[in-house]
TORNU-328926 format. One record per residue (C-alpha): residue number from 1; residue in one letter; y, z negated, x. Coordinates in nm, 2 decimals. Each point is the difference from the previous one (the first is absolute). Example, Ala and Ser with C-alpha at 12.3 -4.5 7.8 and 13.67 -1.06 7.14 Angstrom:
BEGIN
<site><pos>1</pos><code>A</code><v>-0.45</v><w>-0.78</w><u>1.23</u></site>
<site><pos>2</pos><code>S</code><v>0.34</v><w>0.07</w><u>0.14</u></site>
END
This chain:
BEGIN
<site><pos>1</pos><code>M</code><v>0.00</v><w>0.00</w><u>0.00</u></site>
<site><pos>2</pos><code>L</code><v>0.36</v><w>0.05</w><u>0.10</u></site>
<site><pos>3</pos><code>S</code><v>0.19</v><w>-0.31</w><u>0.10</u></site>
<site><pos>4</pos><code>S</code><v>0.27</v><w>-0.13</w><u>-0.22</u></site>
<site><pos>5</pos><code>S</code><v>0.26</v><w>0.14</w><u>0.23</u></site>
<site><pos>6</pos><code>V</code><v>-0.09</v><w>0.36</w><u>-0.12</u></site>
<site><pos>7</pos><code>R</code><v>-0.02</v><w>-0.10</w><u>-0.36</u></site>
<site><pos>8</pos><code>R</code><v>0.38</v><w>-0.05</w><u>-0.05</u></site>
<site><pos>9</pos><code>G</code><v>0.23</v><w>0.26</w><u>-0.15</u></site>
<site><pos>10</pos><code>S</code><v>0.16</v><w>0.20</w><u>0.29</u></site>
<site><pos>11</pos><code>D</code><v>-0.29</v><w>-0.08</w><u>0.23</u></site>
<site><pos>12</pos><code>A</code><v>-0.24</v><w>0.15</w><u>-0.26</u></site>
<site><pos>13</pos><code>A</code><v>0.22</v><w>0.31</w><u>-0.03</u></site>
<site><pos>14</pos><code>G</code><v>0.01</v><w>0.04</w><u>0.38</u></site>
<site><pos>15</pos><code>F</code><v>-0.37</v><w>-0.04</w><u>0.02</u></site>
<site><pos>16</pos><code>I</code><v>-0.05</v><w>0.28</w><u>-0.26</u></site>
<site><pos>17</pos><code>V</code><v>0.25</v><w>0.23</w><u>0.17</u></site>
<site><pos>18</pos><code>G</code><v>-0.20</v><w>-0.07</w><u>0.32</u></site>
<site><pos>19</pos><code>L</code><v>-0.33</v><w>0.09</w><u>-0.16</u></site>
<site><pos>20</pos><code>F</code><v>0.13</v><w>0.35</w><u>-0.08</u></site>
<site><pos>21</pos><code>L</code><v>0.16</v><w>0.03</w><u>0.35</u></site>
<site><pos>22</pos><code>G</code><v>-0.34</v><w>-0.07</w><u>0.15</u></site>
<site><pos>23</pos><code>A</code><v>-0.22</v><w>0.19</w><u>-0.25</u></site>
<site><pos>24</pos><code>F</code><v>0.17</v><w>0.34</w><u>0.00</u></site>
<site><pos>25</pos><code>P</code><v>0.00</v><w>0.06</w><u>0.38</u></site>
<site><pos>26</pos><code>T</code><v>-0.36</v><w>-0.13</w><u>0.03</u></site>
<site><pos>27</pos><code>A</code><v>-0.12</v><w>0.24</w><u>-0.27</u></site>
<site><pos>28</pos><code>F</code><v>0.18</v><w>0.29</w><u>0.16</u></site>
<site><pos>29</pos><code>A</code><v>-0.15</v><w>-0.10</w><u>0.34</u></site>
<site><pos>30</pos><code>F</code><v>-0.35</v><w>0.03</w><u>-0.15</u></site>
<site><pos>31</pos><code>V</code><v>0.08</v><w>0.35</w><u>-0.12</u></site>
<site><pos>32</pos><code>V</code><v>0.14</v><w>0.10</w><u>0.34</u></site>
<site><pos>33</pos><code>V</code><v>-0.30</v><w>-0.14</w><u>0.19</u></site>
<site><pos>34</pos><code>G</code><v>-0.23</v><w>0.15</w><u>-0.26</u></site>
<site><pos>35</pos><code>S</code><v>0.16</v><w>0.34</w><u>0.03</u></site>
<site><pos>36</pos><code>L</code><v>-0.09</v><w>0.01</w><u>0.37</u></site>
<site><pos>37</pos><code>L</code><v>-0.35</v><w>-0.13</w><u>-0.05</u></site>
<site><pos>38</pos><code>R</code><v>-0.09</v><w>0.23</w><u>-0.29</u></site>
<site><pos>39</pos><code>A</code><v>0.16</v><w>0.32</w><u>0.14</u></site>
<site><pos>40</pos><code>P</code><v>-0.33</v><w>0.13</w><u>0.15</u></site>
<site><pos>41</pos><code>L</code><v>-0.21</v><w>-0.12</w><u>-0.30</u></site>
<site><pos>42</pos><code>P</code><v>-0.08</v><w>0.19</w><u>-0.32</u></site>
<site><pos>43</pos><code>V</code><v>0.13</v><w>-0.16</w><u>-0.32</u></site>
<site><pos>44</pos><code>L</code><v>-0.36</v><w>-0.07</w><u>-0.11</u></site>
<site><pos>45</pos><code>V</code><v>-0.07</v><w>-0.21</w><u>0.31</u></site>
<site><pos>46</pos><code>C</code><v>0.32</v><w>-0.20</w><u>-0.06</u></site>
<site><pos>47</pos><code>Q</code><v>-0.11</v><w>-0.05</w><u>-0.36</u></site>
<site><pos>48</pos><code>I</code><v>-0.34</v><w>-0.12</w><u>0.10</u></site>
<site><pos>49</pos><code>L</code><v>0.14</v><w>-0.24</w><u>0.26</u></site>
<site><pos>50</pos><code>A</code><v>0.25</v><w>-0.14</w><u>-0.24</u></site>
<site><pos>51</pos><code>G</code><v>-0.26</v><w>-0.03</w><u>-0.27</u></site>
<site><pos>52</pos><code>L</code><v>-0.25</v><w>-0.18</w><u>0.23</u></site>
<site><pos>53</pos><code>A</code><v>0.27</v><w>-0.24</w><u>0.11</u></site>
<site><pos>54</pos><code>A</code><v>0.09</v><w>-0.07</w><u>-0.36</u></site>
<site><pos>55</pos><code>V</code><v>-0.36</v><w>-0.07</w><u>-0.09</u></site>
<site><pos>56</pos><code>V</code><v>-0.04</v><w>-0.24</w><u>0.29</u></site>
<site><pos>57</pos><code>F</code><v>0.31</v><w>-0.20</w><u>-0.10</u></site>
<site><pos>58</pos><code>L</code><v>-0.09</v><w>0.01</w><u>-0.37</u></site>
<site><pos>59</pos><code>L</code><v>-0.35</v><w>-0.14</w><u>0.09</u></site>
<site><pos>60</pos><code>R</code><v>0.18</v><w>-0.27</w><u>0.20</u></site>
<site><pos>61</pos><code>E</code><v>0.21</v><w>-0.10</w><u>-0.31</u></site>
<site><pos>62</pos><code>F</code><v>-0.32</v><w>-0.07</w><u>-0.19</u></site>
<site><pos>63</pos><code>D</code><v>-0.15</v><w>-0.20</w><u>0.29</u></site>
<site><pos>64</pos><code>L</code><v>-0.27</v><w>0.26</w><u>0.05</u></site>
<site><pos>65</pos><code>L</code><v>0.12</v><w>0.05</w><u>0.36</u></site>
<site><pos>66</pos><code>K</code><v>0.15</v><w>-0.27</w><u>0.21</u></site>
<site><pos>67</pos><code>F</code><v>0.25</v><w>0.07</w><u>0.28</u></site>
<site><pos>68</pos><code>P</code><v>0.34</v><w>-0.15</w><u>0.09</u></site>
<site><pos>69</pos><code>L</code><v>0.32</v><w>0.19</w><u>-0.08</u></site>
<site><pos>70</pos><code>L</code><v>0.24</v><w>0.09</w><u>0.27</u></site>
<site><pos>71</pos><code>Q</code><v>0.28</v><w>-0.24</w><u>-0.05</u></site>
<site><pos>72</pos><code>N</code><v>0.24</v><w>-0.23</w><u>0.18</u></site>
<site><pos>73</pos><code>A</code><v>-0.06</v><w>-0.32</w><u>-0.19</u></site>
<site><pos>74</pos><code>R</code><v>0.31</v><w>-0.20</w><u>0.08</u></site>
<site><pos>75</pos><code>L</code><v>0.21</v><w>-0.22</w><u>-0.23</u></site>
<site><pos>76</pos><code>V</code><v>0.37</v><w>0.03</w><u>-0.08</u></site>
<site><pos>77</pos><code>P</code><v>0.20</v><w>-0.04</w><u>0.32</u></site>
<site><pos>78</pos><code>Q</code><v>0.27</v><w>-0.25</w><u>0.05</u></site>
<site><pos>79</pos><code>F</code><v>0.27</v><w>0.27</w><u>0.04</u></site>
<site><pos>80</pos><code>V</code><v>-0.02</v><w>0.07</w><u>-0.37</u></site>
<site><pos>81</pos><code>A</code><v>0.14</v><w>-0.34</w><u>-0.08</u></site>
<site><pos>82</pos><code>L</code><v>0.24</v><w>-0.01</w><u>0.29</u></site>
<site><pos>83</pos><code>T</code><v>0.17</v><w>0.34</w><u>-0.07</u></site>
<site><pos>84</pos><code>P</code><v>0.07</v><w>0.02</w><u>-0.37</u></site>
<site><pos>85</pos><code>F</code><v>-0.03</v><w>0.35</w><u>-0.15</u></site>
<site><pos>86</pos><code>W</code><v>-0.05</v><w>0.19</w><u>0.33</u></site>
<site><pos>87</pos><code>G</code><v>-0.30</v><w>-0.21</w><u>0.09</u></site>
<site><pos>88</pos><code>S</code><v>-0.16</v><w>0.09</w><u>-0.33</u></site>
<site><pos>89</pos><code>V</code><v>0.09</v><w>0.37</w><u>0.05</u></site>
<site><pos>90</pos><code>Q</code><v>-0.17</v><w>-0.01</w><u>0.33</u></site>
<site><pos>91</pos><code>F</code><v>-0.31</v><w>-0.18</w><u>-0.13</u></site>
<site><pos>92</pos><code>G</code><v>-0.01</v><w>0.23</w><u>-0.30</u></site>
<site><pos>93</pos><code>A</code><v>0.01</v><w>0.30</w><u>0.23</u></site>
<site><pos>94</pos><code>E</code><v>-0.29</v><w>-0.14</w><u>0.21</u></site>
<site><pos>95</pos><code>M</code><v>-0.20</v><w>-0.06</w><u>-0.32</u></site>
<site><pos>96</pos><code>G</code><v>0.09</v><w>0.34</w><u>-0.13</u></site>
<site><pos>97</pos><code>T</code><v>-0.17</v><w>0.16</w><u>0.30</u></site>
<site><pos>98</pos><code>G</code><v>-0.32</v><w>-0.17</w><u>-0.11</u></site>
<site><pos>99</pos><code>M</code><v>-0.04</v><w>-0.13</w><u>0.35</u></site>
<site><pos>100</pos><code>R</code><v>0.12</v><w>-0.35</w><u>-0.06</u></site>
<site><pos>101</pos><code>T</code><v>-0.17</v><w>-0.30</w><u>-0.17</u></site>
<site><pos>102</pos><code>Y</code><v>-0.31</v><w>-0.01</w><u>-0.22</u></site>
<site><pos>103</pos><code>S</code><v>-0.16</v><w>0.29</w><u>-0.18</u></site>
<site><pos>104</pos><code>P</code><v>-0.23</v><w>-0.11</w><u>-0.28</u></site>
<site><pos>105</pos><code>T</code><v>-0.13</v><w>0.34</w><u>-0.08</u></site>
<site><pos>106</pos><code>G</code><v>-0.10</v><w>0.32</w><u>0.17</u></site>
<site><pos>107</pos><code>L</code><v>0.17</v><w>0.23</w><u>-0.26</u></site>
<site><pos>108</pos><code>P</code><v>0.31</v><w>0.07</w><u>0.21</u></site>
<site><pos>109</pos><code>H</code><v>-0.23</v><w>0.10</w><u>0.29</u></site>
<site><pos>110</pos><code>I</code><v>-0.15</v><w>0.27</w><u>-0.23</u></site>
<site><pos>111</pos><code>M</code><v>0.35</v><w>0.13</w><u>-0.08</u></site>
<site><pos>112</pos><code>A</code><v>0.09</v><w>0.00</w><u>0.37</u></site>
<site><pos>113</pos><code>L</code><v>-0.31</v><w>0.20</w><u>0.09</u></site>
<site><pos>114</pos><code>C</code><v>0.06</v><w>0.24</w><u>-0.29</u></site>
<site><pos>115</pos><code>L</code><v>0.35</v><w>0.06</w><u>0.14</u></site>
<site><pos>116</pos><code>V</code><v>-0.14</v><w>0.06</w><u>0.35</u></site>
<site><pos>117</pos><code>F</code><v>-0.27</v><w>0.25</w><u>-0.12</u></site>
<site><pos>118</pos><code>L</code><v>0.17</v><w>0.16</w><u>-0.29</u></site>
<site><pos>119</pos><code>G</code><v>0.36</v><w>-0.13</w><u>-0.05</u></site>
<site><pos>120</pos><code>S</code><v>0.31</v><w>0.20</w><u>-0.06</u></site>
<site><pos>121</pos><code>W</code><v>0.36</v><w>-0.11</w><u>0.02</u></site>
<site><pos>122</pos><code>S</code><v>0.02</v><w>-0.07</w><u>-0.37</u></site>
<site><pos>123</pos><code>D</code><v>-0.33</v><w>-0.20</w><u>0.02</u></site>
<site><pos>124</pos><code>A</code><v>0.16</v><w>-0.21</w><u>0.27</u></site>
<site><pos>125</pos><code>L</code><v>0.30</v><w>-0.07</w><u>-0.21</u></site>
<site><pos>126</pos><code>L</code><v>-0.20</v><w>-0.11</w><u>-0.30</u></site>
<site><pos>127</pos><code>T</code><v>-0.24</v><w>-0.20</w><u>0.22</u></site>
<site><pos>128</pos><code>G</code><v>0.28</v><w>-0.18</w><u>0.18</u></site>
<site><pos>129</pos><code>A</code><v>0.17</v><w>-0.08</w><u>-0.33</u></site>
<site><pos>130</pos><code>G</code><v>-0.33</v><w>-0.12</w><u>-0.16</u></site>
<site><pos>131</pos><code>F</code><v>-0.08</v><w>-0.22</w><u>0.29</u></site>
<site><pos>132</pos><code>A</code><v>0.34</v><w>-0.16</w><u>0.01</u></site>
<site><pos>133</pos><code>L</code><v>0.01</v><w>-0.05</w><u>-0.38</u></site>
<site><pos>134</pos><code>G</code><v>-0.35</v><w>-0.15</w><u>0.01</u></site>
<site><pos>135</pos><code>R</code><v>0.11</v><w>-0.26</w><u>0.26</u></site>
<site><pos>136</pos><code>A</code><v>0.32</v><w>-0.06</w><u>-0.18</u></site>
<site><pos>137</pos><code>L</code><v>-0.18</v><w>-0.06</w><u>-0.32</u></site>
<site><pos>138</pos><code>M</code><v>-0.16</v><w>-0.32</w><u>0.13</u></site>
<site><pos>139</pos><code>L</code><v>0.34</v><w>-0.15</w><u>0.09</u></site>
<site><pos>140</pos><code>L</code><v>0.17</v><w>0.12</w><u>-0.32</u></site>
<site><pos>141</pos><code>T</code><v>-0.29</v><w>-0.15</w><u>-0.21</u></site>
<site><pos>142</pos><code>F</code><v>0.04</v><w>-0.33</w><u>0.18</u></site>
<site><pos>143</pos><code>L</code><v>0.38</v><w>0.00</w><u>-0.05</u></site>
<site><pos>144</pos><code>L</code><v>-0.03</v><w>0.07</w><u>-0.37</u></site>
<site><pos>145</pos><code>A</code><v>-0.28</v><w>-0.27</w><u>-0.05</u></site>
<site><pos>146</pos><code>R</code><v>0.11</v><w>-0.31</w><u>-0.18</u></site>
<site><pos>147</pos><code>D</code><v>-0.26</v><w>-0.22</w><u>0.17</u></site>
<site><pos>148</pos><code>K</code><v>-0.01</v><w>0.09</w><u>0.37</u></site>
<site><pos>149</pos><code>Q</code><v>-0.32</v><w>-0.20</w><u>0.06</u></site>
<site><pos>150</pos><code>S</code><v>-0.18</v><w>0.18</w><u>-0.27</u></site>
<site><pos>151</pos><code>A</code><v>0.12</v><w>0.33</w><u>0.15</u></site>
<site><pos>152</pos><code>D</code><v>-0.14</v><w>-0.10</w><u>0.34</u></site>
<site><pos>153</pos><code>K</code><v>-0.33</v><w>-0.09</w><u>-0.16</u></site>
<site><pos>154</pos><code>A</code><v>-0.01</v><w>0.33</w><u>-0.18</u></site>
<site><pos>155</pos><code>F</code><v>0.06</v><w>0.19</w><u>0.32</u></site>
<site><pos>156</pos><code>D</code><v>-0.27</v><w>-0.20</w><u>0.19</u></site>
<site><pos>157</pos><code>F</code><v>-0.27</v><w>-0.02</w><u>-0.27</u></site>
<site><pos>158</pos><code>T</code><v>0.06</v><w>0.26</w><u>-0.28</u></site>
<site><pos>159</pos><code>L</code><v>0.12</v><w>0.30</w><u>0.20</u></site>
<site><pos>160</pos><code>P</code><v>-0.33</v><w>0.03</w><u>0.20</u></site>
<site><pos>161</pos><code>K</code><v>-0.19</v><w>0.02</w><u>-0.33</u></site>
<site><pos>162</pos><code>L</code><v>0.21</v><w>0.31</w><u>-0.09</u></site>
<site><pos>163</pos><code>T</code><v>-0.13</v><w>0.19</w><u>0.31</u></site>
<site><pos>164</pos><code>P</code><v>-0.23</v><w>0.22</w><u>-0.21</u></site>
<site><pos>165</pos><code>L</code><v>0.29</v><w>0.11</w><u>-0.22</u></site>
<site><pos>166</pos><code>F</code><v>0.21</v><w>0.09</w><u>0.30</u></site>
<site><pos>167</pos><code>V</code><v>-0.29</v><w>0.20</w><u>0.15</u></site>
<site><pos>168</pos><code>L</code><v>-0.06</v><w>0.18</w><u>-0.33</u></site>
<site><pos>169</pos><code>A</code><v>0.37</v><w>0.08</w><u>-0.03</u></site>
<site><pos>170</pos><code>C</code><v>-0.01</v><w>0.15</w><u>0.36</u></site>
<site><pos>171</pos><code>V</code><v>-0.30</v><w>0.23</w><u>-0.07</u></site>
<site><pos>172</pos><code>P</code><v>0.19</v><w>0.26</w><u>-0.21</u></site>
<site><pos>173</pos><code>L</code><v>0.28</v><w>0.01</w><u>0.26</u></site>
<site><pos>174</pos><code>L</code><v>-0.26</v><w>0.05</w><u>0.28</u></site>
<site><pos>175</pos><code>F</code><v>-0.16</v><w>0.28</w><u>-0.21</u></site>
<site><pos>176</pos><code>V</code><v>0.34</v><w>0.18</w><u>-0.02</u></site>
<site><pos>177</pos><code>L</code><v>0.08</v><w>-0.06</w><u>0.37</u></site>
<site><pos>178</pos><code>V</code><v>-0.34</v><w>0.10</w><u>0.14</u></site>
<site><pos>179</pos><code>V</code><v>-0.18</v><w>0.23</w><u>-0.24</u></site>
<site><pos>180</pos><code>L</code><v>0.28</v><w>0.20</w><u>-0.16</u></site>
<site><pos>181</pos><code>R</code><v>0.17</v><w>0.10</w><u>0.33</u></site>
END
């Protein structure tokens, strides 16, 4: 969970701005790197690689495969509290890259690999916005909650039970991204 220093008004706004500042360049970087990697490959090979990666991560979501996710599992740094607004922007940007703090699901990894193997500039724009909005949703939900302790419990205990719904919601998107290319 985010510390209370990021849960205040302008700090929350800075954090959300930072999410977008981190997510968009990261998504575009996946497309640039992918453009170089996939240049010599036929589209069908890229579709197969993206599809296989998606299946592996989807199996992980249902605990049929077990492997750790690439993540930098660190907590909220002190500079967030020491530098109002700009500390939150910086931390939001770091989280927006997907390279900072905990990742409870492998679904963003699937999107990143789809960007690498099949992504276009418009796909990168939508993926970056979706990732930033997804991360912002947790904070916004907490800010709107009347009972903060109940909100924390819901994030810790109820959200993991919704994993199958998130995975099922991801499948049509993967079909469009991978198969309908």
